[in-house]
C-alpha positions as CSV (number, residue, x, y, z in Angstrom):
1,X,-10.5,-28.5,17.3
2,X,-13.1,-26.6,15.4
3,X,-16.3,-25.5,17.2
4,X,-18.4,-27.9,15.2
5,X,-16.1,-30.8,16.0
6,X,-16.1,-29.7,19.7
7,X,-19.9,-30.0,19.7
8,X,-19.9,-33.3,18.0
9,X,-17.3,-34.6,20.4
10,X,-18.9,-33.4,23.7
11,X,-22.6,-33.5,23.0
12,X,-24.9,-36.4,22.2
13,X,-26.1,-36.5,18.6
14,X,-29.6,-35.6,19.4
15,X,-28.4,-32.2,20.7
16,X,-26.2,-31.4,17.7
17,X,-28.8,-29.5,15.6
18,X,-29.9,-27.2,18.5
19,X,-26.2,-26.6,19.4
20,X,-25.3,-25.8,15.8
21,X,-28.1,-23.2,15.7
22,X,-26.6,-21.5,18.8
23,X,-23.2,-21.6,17.2
24,X,-24.6,-19.6,14.3
25,X,-25.8,-17.0,16.7
26,X,-22.2,-16.5,17.9
27,X,-22.7,-18.1,21.3
28,X,-19.4,-19.5,22.6
29,X,-19.1,-23.2,22.1
30,X,-18.1,-23.6,25.8
31,X,-21.4,-22.2,26.9
32,X,-23.2,-24.4,24.5
33,X,-21.5,-27.6,25.7
34,X,-21.7,-26.3,29.3
35,X,-18.2,-27.2,30.5
36,X,-14.5,-26.8,29.7
37,X,-11.3,-28.7,30.7
38,X,-9.2,-26.7,33.0
39,X,-5.9,-28.2,34.2
40,X,-7.4,-31.6,33.7
41,X,-10.6,-30.7,35.7
42,X,-14.1,-30.6,34.3
43,X,-15.4,-27.0,35.0
44,X,-19.1,-26.1,34.3
45,X,-19.6,-22.8,32.7
46,X,-22.5,-20.6,31.7
47,X,-23.2,-16.9,30.9
48,X,-22.7,-16.0,34.6
49,X,-18.9,-16.8,34.6
50,X,-16.0,-16.2,32.4
51,X,-14.8,-19.0,30.2
52,X,-11.5,-20.2,31.7
53,X,-8.5,-19.6,29.4
54,X,-5.1,-21.1,28.8
55,X,-3.5,-18.0,30.3
56,X,-5.2,-18.7,33.6
57,X,-4.1,-22.3,33.6
58,X,-0.5,-21.0,33.3
59,X,-1.1,-18.6,36.2
60,X,-2.1,-21.6,38.3
61,X,0.8,-23.7,37.1
62,X,3.2,-20.9,38.0
63,X,1.7,-20.3,41.5
64,X,1.8,-24.0,42.3
65,X,5.6,-23.9,41.5
66,X,6.1,-20.9,43.8
67,X,4.0,-22.4,46.6
68,X,6.1,-25.6,46.5
69,X,9.3,-23.5,46.7
70,X,8.1,-21.0,49.4
71,X,6.2,-23.1,51.9
72,X,6.7,-26.4,53.7
73,X,3.4,-26.4,55.6
74,X,-0.3,-26.5,55.0
75,X,-1.2,-23.0,53.9
76,X,-4.3,-20.7,53.6
77,X,-5.2,-19.4,50.2
78,X,-7.7,-16.7,49.1
79,X,-9.0,-16.6,45.5
80,X,-10.5,-13.2,44.8
81,X,-13.1,-13.0,42.1
82,X,-13.3,-16.8,41.8
83,X,-15.9,-16.9,39.0
84,X,-16.3,-20.5,38.0
85,X,-14.0,-21.6,40.8
86,X,-11.5,-23.0,38.4
87,X,-8.4,-21.5,40.2
88,X,-9.6,-22.4,43.7
89,X,-10.6,-26.0,42.7
90,X,-7.3,-26.7,40.9
91,X,-5.2,-25.3,43.8
92,X,-7.2,-27.4,46.3
93,X,-6.3,-30.5,44.3
94,X,-2.7,-29.6,43.7
95,X,-1.4,-28.1,47.0
96,X,-1.8,-28.7,50.7
97,X,-4.1,-25.8,51.5
98,X,-7.3,-24.5,53.1
99,X,-8.9,-22.4,50.4
100,X,-11.4,-19.6,50.6
101,X,-12.9,-18.0,47.5
102,X,-14.9,-14.8,47.1
103,X,-16.9,-13.3,44.3
104,X,-19.3,-10.3,44.1
105,X,-21.7,-12.3,41.9
106,X,-24.1,-14.7,43.6
107,X,-24.8,-16.3,40.2
108,X,-21.1,-16.9,39.7
109,X,-20.8,-18.4,43.1
110,X,-23.6,-20.9,42.4
111,X,-21.6,-22.1,39.4
112,X,-18.4,-22.3,41.5
113,X,-20.1,-24.3,44.3
114,X,-21.5,-26.7,41.7
115,X,-18.0,-27.1,40.3
116,X,-16.5,-27.8,43.8
117,X,-19.1,-30.5,44.3
118,X,-18.4,-31.9,40.8
119,X,-14.7,-32.1,41.5
120,X,-15.1,-33.3,45.1
121,X,-13.2,-30.5,46.8
122,X,-13.9,-28.6,50.0
123,X,-13.7,-24.8,49.5
124,X,-15.3,-22.1,51.6
125,X,-17.1,-19.7,49.3
126,X,-18.2,-16.2,50.3
127,X,-20.2,-13.6,48.5
128,X,-18.6,-10.1,48.7
129,X,-16.7,-7.3,47.0
130,X,-13.0,-8.1,47.2
131,X,-12.1,-8.2,50.9
132,X,-15.6,-7.5,52.3
133,X,-16.6,-10.5,54.4
134,X,-13.0,-11.6,54.8
135,X,-11.7,-11.6,58.3
136,X,-8.5,-13.7,58.4
137,X,-5.0,-13.6,56.9
138,X,-3.6,-15.7,54.2
139,X,-0.3,-17.2,53.0
140,X,-1.3,-16.8,49.3
141,X,-3.8,-14.4,47.7
142,X,-4.5,-15.0,44.0
143,X,-6.7,-13.2,41.6
144,X,-7.7,-13.0,38.0
145,X,-9.7,-9.8,38.3
146,X,-11.5,-7.8,35.6
147,X,-8.7,-5.8,33.9
148,X,-10.0,-4.6,30.5
149,X,-10.5,-0.9,30.0
150,X,-14.0,0.2,29.0
151,X,-12.9,1.2,25.5
152,X,-10.6,-1.8,24.9
153,X,-11.2,-3.7,21.7
154,X,-12.6,-7.1,22.5
155,X,-13.9,-9.8,20.2
156,X,-17.7,-9.6,19.7
157,X,-18.2,-13.2,20.9
158,X,-16.6,-12.2,24.2
159,X,-18.2,-8.8,24.6
160,X,-21.7,-10.0,23.7
161,X,-21.7,-13.2,25.9
162,X,-19.3,-13.1,28.8
163,X,-20.2,-11.2,32.0
164,X,-19.0,-7.6,31.8
165,X,-18.6,-7.4,35.6
166,X,-15.8,-10.0,35.2
167,X,-14.2,-8.3,32.2
168,X,-14.1,-4.5,32.6
169,X,-12.7,-2.2,35.3
170,X,-12.4,1.6,35.6
171,X,-9.2,3.6,35.3
172,X,-8.0,1.8,32.2
173,X,-8.6,-1.6,33.8
174,X,-6.5,-0.9,36.9
175,X,-9.3,-0.1,39.4
176,X,-9.5,-3.5,41.0
177,X,-5.8,-3.9,41.3
178,X,-5.6,-0.5,43.0
179,X,-8.3,-1.5,45.5
180,X,-6.6,-4.8,46.3
181,X,-3.2,-3.2,46.8
182,X,-4.8,-0.6,49.1
183,X,-6.1,-3.2,51.5
184,X,-4.1,-6.4,50.9
185,X,-1.6,-5.9,53.8
186,X,-4.4,-6.4,56.2
187,X,-5.1,-9.9,54.9
188,X,-1.6,-11.4,54.3
189,X,0.7,-13.2,56.7
190,X,4.3,-12.0,57.3
191,X,5.5,-14.5,54.7
192,X,3.2,-14.6,51.7
193,X,2.7,-14.7,47.9
194,X,0.3,-12.5,46.0
195,X,-0.4,-13.6,42.4
196,X,-2.2,-11.8,39.6
197,X,-3.2,-12.3,36.0
198,X,-2.8,-8.9,34.4
199,X,-3.5,-7.1,31.1
200,X,-0.5,-7.2,28.8
201,X,-0.2,-3.3,28.8
202,X,-0.4,-2.9,32.5
203,X,3.1,-3.7,33.7
204,X,4.4,-0.1,34.2
205,X,1.4,1.0,36.2
206,X,1.4,-2.1,38.4
207,X,5.1,-1.7,39.0
208,X,4.4,1.7,40.5
209,X,1.8,0.1,42.8
210,X,4.3,-2.6,43.8
211,X,7.0,0.0,44.6
212,X,4.6,2.1,46.6
213,X,2.9,-0.7,48.5
214,X,5.8,-3.2,48.9
215,X,9.0,-1.2,48.7
216,X,11.1,-3.8,50.5
217,X,9.7,-6.9,48.9
218,X,10.5,-8.8,45.7
219,X,8.1,-8.8,42.7
220,X,8.4,-10.2,39.2
221,X,6.4,-10.0,36.0
222,X,6.2,-13.0,33.8
223,X,5.1,-13.7,30.3
224,X,2.5,-16.0,28.8
225,X,3.2,-18.5,26.1
226,X,2.8,-15.9,23.4
227,X,5.4,-13.7,25.0
228,X,3.1,-11.1,26.5
229,X,3.5,-9.9,30.1
230,X,0.5,-11.4,31.8
231,X,1.4,-12.3,35.4
232,X,2.6,-10.5,38.5
233,X,4.0,-12.3,41.6
234,X,4.8,-10.5,44.8
235,X,6.8,-12.3,47.5
236,X,6.5,-11.0,51.0
237,X,9.2,-12.1,53.4
């Protein structure tokens, strides 16, 4: 669907002209309309959160599959860097779980809370940096963290509109993964799954982190629909 058709489909006619002017200014159509469909759920978006993408839908689909294979009980899930809340909300709807979600951005959390209310799900949201303000252990930890390097080529429409705190990380985009790996053992149960969306060039460096942090545990990298390596799953047993 073209952006113009998207506007004409999802906005009332009296808002078309203003929306089309915003489109000419290279504002993402999802921000103009104010929401996106994610895994069949309506998710509100604005400039304080990343626009959810197909790759993240596939991350959620894959982790649901692994949860169903790995657990036969109600589980506890932590979504790190929840943003719009799209991952946490979808998992709450699809699996039997208590779900906590954390984000460093208070503005993002306001959007996430609104989305939880819109989708009629009960999620415990916390403002904090990664594991700060987290005090329990989880069966599943999932994250789509910022993973772009500061000098990575990004489309202008993304770079000029979406929140940089959710896009970029130091050390060639690896910094947040390194911090999560450093502390994650303190927050997982003895049997657990850790799931990440990753940058398509980061497999080798993340494999080193896996071997160092979880030398006895299984991990797998998986590809997205375009054949790029975009997911890491670690199975603690």
